[in-house]
C-alpha positions in Angstrom: 0.0 0.0 0.0 1.5 3.4 -0.9 2.3 6.0 1.7 -0.7 8.3 2.1 1.5 11.1 3.5 4.7 11.6 1.5 8.0 12.2 3.4 8.6 15.8 2.3 11.7 16.0 4.5 13.5 14.0 1.8 13.2 16.9 -0.6 15.1 19.3 1.7 18.9 19.1 1.9 20.4 18.5 5.3 21.7 21.5 7.1 25.5 21.7 7.2 27.6 21.3 10.3 27.6 25.0 11.2 30.7 24.7 13.4 32.9 23.9 10.4 30.9 25.0 7.4 32.5 27.6 5.2 32.1 28.9 1.6 34.8 30.9 -0.3 34.6 32.4 -3.7 33.8 35.6 -5.6 36.0 37.6 -3.2 34.2 36.6 0.0 34.2 34.0 2.7 30.9 33.0 4.4 30.7 31.3 7.8 28.3 30.7 10.6 28.9 32.6 13.9 28.1 30.8 17.1 28.3 31.8 20.7 26.7 35.2 20.5 24.1 36.3 23.1 21.1 38.0 21.4 18.4 39.9 23.1 15.4 41.5 21.4 14.3 44.6 23.3 10.9 46.3 22.8 9.6 49.4 24.4 11.5 52.2 26.2 14.9 51.8 24.7 16.4 54.5 26.9 15.3 52.5 29.9 16.9 49.4 28.4 20.2 51.3 27.8 20.2 52.5 31.4 19.5 49.0 32.8 22.0 47.3 30.5 24.7 49.8 30.5 24.6 50.1 26.7 24.4 53.3 24.8 22.9 54.6 21.6 20.0 53.8 19.4 21.6 50.8 17.6 23.0 50.7 14.1 20.8 50.7 11.0 21.0 48.7 7.7 24.5 48.1 6.5 26.0 50.5 9.1 29.1 49.6 11.1 28.8 48.1 14.6 31.9 47.6 16.7 33.1 46.0 19.9 32.1 43.0 22.0 28.6 44.3 22.6 26.5 46.2 20.1 22.9 47.0 19.1 21.1 46.9 15.8 17.9 48.9 15.4 15.0 47.0 14.0 12.0 49.3 14.6 11.2 52.7 16.2 10.8 51.0 19.6 12.8 47.8 19.1 16.4 46.7 18.8 18.5 43.6 18.8 21.3 43.7 21.4 24.2 41.3 20.7 27.2 40.4 22.9 29.9 37.9 23.3 29.0 37.8 27.0 25.7 37.2 28.7 23.6 40.3 29.4 23.2 41.6 32.9 19.5 42.2 32.4 17.2 39.2 32.8 14.7 38.5 30.0 11.0 39.4 30.6 8.9 42.5 31.1 10.5 45.3 33.2 8.6 48.0 35.1 10.9 50.6 33.5 8.9 50.1 30.3 10.6 47.6 28.2 10.6 43.9 27.5 13.7 41.8 26.7 13.5 38.4 24.9 16.4 36.0 24.5 16.9 35.2 20.8 20.1 33.1 21.1 18.4 29.9 19.8 15.9 31.7 17.5 18.4 33.6 15.3 21.2 32.1 13.3 24.1 34.5 12.5 26.2 34.5 9.3 29.3 36.5 8.6 30.3 37.5 5.0 33.7 39.0 4.7 35.9 40.1 1.8 36.4 42.6 -1.0 33.5 41.1 -2.9 31.0 41.9 -0.2 29.5 44.8 -2.2 28.5 42.4 -5.0 26.8 40.0 -2.5 24.9 42.9 -0.9 23.8 44.1 -4.3 22.4 40.7 -5.1 20.7 40.3 -1.7 19.0 43.6 -1.0 17.5 46.6 -2.9 19.3 49.1 -0.7 22.3 51.2 -1.7 25.3 49.3 -0.3 27.0 52.7 0.6 23.8 54.1 2.1 22.4 54.0 5.5 18.9 53.4 7.0 17.8 53.8 10.6 16.6 50.1 10.7 18.8 47.1 10.2 15.7 44.9 9.5 15.3 44.1 5.8 14.6 41.4 3.3 18.0 39.8 2.6 17.9 37.3 -0.3 14.1 37.2 0.1 14.1 36.4 3.8 13.5 38.6 6.8 16.9 39.4 8.4 18.8 41.9 10.4 22.0 43.0 8.6 24.8 45.3 9.5 28.6 45.6 9.1 30.7 44.5 12.1 34.2 45.5 13.0 35.1 46.7 9.5 33.4 47.8 6.3 34.1 44.5 4.5 32.4 42.3 7.1 28.6 41.9 7.2 26.6 40.1 9.9 23.2 38.7 9.0 20.8 37.4 11.6 18.0 35.2 10.2 15.4 32.9 11.7 17.2 29.6 12.5 14.7 27.6 10.3 15.7 29.7 7.3 19.5 29.3 7.8 19.8 26.3 5.4 18.0 28.2 2.7 20.2 31.2 3.1 23.3 28.9 3.1 22.2 27.5 -0.3 21.7 31.0 -1.5 25.3 32.0 -0.4 26.6 28.9 -2.2 25.0 29.9 -5.4 25.9 33.6 -5.0 29.6 33.1 -4.4 30.0 30.4 -7.1 29.0 32.9 -9.8 
């Protein structure tokens, strides 16, 4: 008797081993970044900054973030705080007027680096690669993402829903092999 419900998982490629996966070509190297602490903050961002010890409104699209702890703006009253160390503020609603949600397991982070980065950006987004936008939230290769430069102009970080990471990886494979 034939299967009534087909196994659609067979149509999807297996996700790579993120700890060792890498792609090189077209003047860029792409890798997965693990070990970052990510906190989505909504509400009174000044109160968040006071409670967390962070400063500023967060970088916008394709702008440069620096250091071991940084923030990317994703809406008028929302930002993604990212750090190599755990945050001092516990997740949840705070009486100061903001909510903080851990996103470590929800968002996968890719890093694209090299002199060919401008070509990758041009294929992935409709924004001017040299321009700046107040929000780092965007469609990147047709998926919702948060994208900004980190540490230097030729290094882009892209945060994407973990379930979409294998799709974006395939997109990178195609993009840098051209």
